[in-house]
C-alpha positions as CSV (number, residue, x, y, z in Angstrom):
1,M,-9.0,9.8,1.5
2,A,-9.1,6.4,-0.4
3,A,-6.0,7.4,-2.2
4,T,-4.1,7.3,1.1
5,A,-5.2,3.7,1.6
6,V,-4.3,2.7,-2.0
7,R,-0.8,4.2,-1.5
8,Y,-0.4,2.1,1.6
9,L,-1.5,-1.1,-0.1
10,R,0.9,-0.5,-3.0
11,S,3.7,0.1,-0.5
12,V,3.3,-3.4,1.0
13,G,2.7,-5.0,-2.4
14,A,-1.0,-5.7,-2.0
15,P,-3.3,-5.8,-5.1
16,T,-5.5,-2.7,-5.5
17,T,-7.9,-4.1,-8.2
18,A,-10.5,-6.8,-7.9
19,A,-9.3,-8.7,-11.0
20,A,-8.8,-12.4,-10.3
21,P,-5.4,-14.0,-11.3
22,A,-5.4,-16.7,-13.9
23,T,-3.5,-19.0,-11.6
24,P,-3.5,-19.2,-7.8
25,A,-1.3,-16.5,-6.4
26,A,1.4,-17.1,-3.8
27,P,0.8,-15.5,-0.4
28,L,1.9,-11.9,-0.1
29,P,4.9,-11.4,2.1
30,R,4.2,-10.0,5.5
31,P,5.5,-6.5,6.0
32,A,8.6,-6.2,8.2
33,L,7.4,-5.4,11.8
34,R,10.7,-4.2,13.2
35,A,10.4,-0.6,14.3
36,V,13.8,-0.2,15.9
37,R,17.3,-1.7,15.6
38,E,18.1,-4.5,18.1
39,G,20.4,-2.3,20.1
40,E,17.6,0.3,20.5
41,R,15.0,-2.2,21.7
42,A,13.8,-1.6,25.3
43,P,14.4,-4.5,27.7
44,L,10.7,-5.4,28.0
45,A,9.1,-8.8,27.9
46,P,6.0,-8.8,25.7
47,A,4.0,-10.5,28.5
48,A,4.9,-7.9,31.0
49,F,4.1,-5.1,28.6
50,R,0.6,-6.6,28.0
51,S,0.0,-7.2,31.7
52,V,0.8,-3.6,32.7
53,L,-1.0,-1.9,29.9
54,G,-4.0,-4.2,30.6
55,H,-4.7,-2.1,33.7
56,F,-5.9,0.7,31.4
57,A,-9.6,0.2,30.9
58,S,-11.0,1.1,27.5
59,G,-14.2,1.0,25.6
60,V,-14.8,-1.5,22.8
61,T,-15.8,-0.8,19.2
62,V,-16.3,-2.7,16.0
63,I,-14.8,-1.1,12.9
64,T,-16.7,-2.0,9.7
65,A,-16.4,-1.2,6.0
66,P,-18.3,-2.1,2.8
67,G,-16.7,-4.5,0.3
68,E,-16.9,-7.4,-2.0
69,P,-17.8,-10.2,-1.7
70,G,-19.2,-8.9,1.6
71,P,-18.5,-6.3,4.3
72,A,-15.4,-6.4,6.5
73,G,-15.1,-5.8,10.3
74,F,-13.1,-6.4,13.4
75,A,-13.3,-5.7,17.1
76,C,-11.1,-2.8,18.2
77,Q,-10.4,-1.3,21.6
78,S,-7.6,1.1,20.4
79,F,-10.0,3.8,19.2
80,A,-9.9,7.4,20.2
81,S,-11.1,10.9,19.2
82,L,-8.2,12.9,17.7
83,S,-9.3,16.4,16.6
84,L,-12.4,18.6,16.9
85,D,-11.6,20.9,14.0
86,P,-11.4,19.2,11.6
87,P,-13.4,16.3,13.2
88,L,-10.9,13.4,13.2
89,V,-10.8,10.0,15.0
90,T,-8.2,7.3,15.0
91,F,-7.8,3.6,15.6
92,M,-4.9,1.2,15.6
93,V,-4.8,-2.1,13.8
94,A,-2.1,-4.8,13.6
95,R,0.0,-4.8,10.4
96,T,-0.7,-8.5,10.1
97,S,-4.5,-8.0,10.1
98,T,-6.2,-9.8,7.2
99,T,-9.2,-7.5,7.6
100,W,-7.4,-4.2,7.4
101,P,-6.5,-4.5,3.6
102,R,-10.2,-4.8,2.9
103,I,-11.0,-1.7,4.9
104,A,-8.1,0.2,3.2
105,R,-9.4,-0.7,-0.2
106,A,-12.9,0.6,0.7
107,G,-11.3,3.9,1.9
108,V,-14.1,4.3,4.4
109,F,-15.2,2.9,7.7
110,C,-17.8,3.1,10.5
111,V,-16.9,2.9,14.2
112,N,-19.6,1.1,16.1
113,V,-19.3,1.8,19.8
114,L,-20.5,-1.2,21.7
115,G,-22.9,-1.3,24.7
116,A,-22.6,-3.2,28.0
117,E,-24.7,-6.1,26.7
118,Q,-22.8,-6.6,23.5
119,G,-19.9,-8.7,24.6
120,G,-21.0,-11.6,22.4
121,L,-21.1,-9.3,19.4
122,C,-17.6,-8.2,20.2
123,R,-16.4,-11.8,20.5
124,G,-17.9,-12.6,17.1
125,F,-15.9,-9.8,15.4
126,A,-12.7,-10.7,17.4
127,V,-12.2,-14.1,15.7
128,S,-10.2,-14.4,12.5
129,G,-11.9,-15.8,9.3
130,G,-15.4,-16.9,8.7
131,D,-18.5,-14.7,8.1
132,K,-18.5,-12.3,11.0
133,F,-21.7,-10.7,9.9
134,A,-23.7,-13.9,9.9
135,G,-26.8,-13.3,12.0
136,V,-25.8,-9.7,12.7
137,S,-28.3,-6.9,12.0
138,Y,-27.0,-3.8,10.3
139,G,-27.8,-1.1,7.8
140,P,-25.7,1.4,5.7
141,A,-24.2,4.4,7.5
142,P,-25.5,7.5,5.8
143,A,-22.2,9.0,4.4
144,T,-20.1,6.0,3.4
145,G,-22.5,3.0,3.3
146,S,-20.3,1.2,5.8
147,P,-22.2,-1.3,8.0
148,R,-23.8,0.4,11.0
149,L,-24.6,-2.3,13.5
150,A,-28.0,-2.4,15.1
151,D,-28.6,-1.4,18.7
152,V,-25.1,0.2,19.3
153,P,-25.1,3.2,21.6
154,A,-23.1,5.4,19.1
155,W,-21.6,5.3,15.6
156,I,-19.1,7.4,13.7
157,D,-19.0,7.3,9.9
158,C,-15.6,8.2,8.4
159,T,-13.4,8.4,5.3
160,I,-9.7,7.4,5.7
161,Q,-7.6,10.5,5.8
162,A,-4.1,9.1,6.6
163,V,-2.3,5.9,7.6
164,H,0.9,6.0,9.7
165,T,3.2,3.3,10.8
166,G,3.5,2.7,14.6
167,G,5.8,-0.3,15.2
168,D,3.9,-3.5,14.5
169,H,0.6,-1.6,14.2
170,L,-0.8,1.0,11.8
171,I,-2.4,4.3,13.0
172,V,-5.4,5.0,10.9
173,V,-6.9,8.5,10.9
174,G,-10.4,9.0,9.7
175,R,-12.3,12.2,8.9
176,V,-15.8,12.1,10.4
177,E,-18.5,12.5,7.8
178,A,-21.5,11.7,10.0
179,L,-22.2,10.4,13.5
180,G,-25.1,9.7,15.8
181,T,-26.4,7.9,18.9
182,D,-29.2,5.6,20.0
183,P,-30.5,6.9,23.3
184,A,-32.3,3.7,24.1
185,A,-29.2,1.6,23.5
186,A,-27.0,4.0,25.4
187,E,-29.1,3.5,28.6
188,A,-27.3,0.2,29.3
189,G,-24.0,2.0,29.4
190,P,-20.7,1.2,27.6
191,L,-19.0,-2.2,27.2
192,L,-15.6,-1.9,28.9
193,F,-12.4,-4.0,28.6
194,H,-10.0,-4.4,31.5
195,R,-7.3,-6.9,32.2
196,G,-8.6,-9.4,29.6
197,A,-12.2,-9.3,30.6
198,F,-15.4,-7.4,29.8
199,G,-17.1,-5.2,32.3
200,H,-19.6,-2.3,32.6
201,F,-19.8,1.1,34.1
202,S,-21.6,1.8,37.4
203,P,-22.1,5.4,38.5
């Protein structure tokens, strides 16, 4: 629910209204990212962690949400189905993300599953700042109004049900309100990400 996202925003000191301050506001403090005490930290180098986990191939999505002054979105490979009854999905987002607070305020999101030929679209949503939707065709998802990108093989329209802390990331759980596929777009197969590069599936 949107209330869950609002509680999260309040817990990190983020504003939950659209009222503009009379004077420029100081940057909000970043939330503490430490998940364990120093003595509990595993002896792993971040580069080694990324290298080994990079061997796990994943699909690629773009998470979108409506908002003001415009929609928000970011590229996300850490997406998964979670529950069939009730229908739930999940994605992970860095706690330092500047896009996530805008999605949290909306209380809703759409998962756009990318196809094999949409690597450029993914790169556009992977950058920080700027208008990521410039030149991108989309329409409103039926349940939440979140941007549903054109020509994606599949989409899942959700409301935010819960947000959990997972180390330096947040685990966002969404309840599925509507979903669908585009058979023509799906014929090209999925966009895959493996060891820092895009690829595609061959039977």
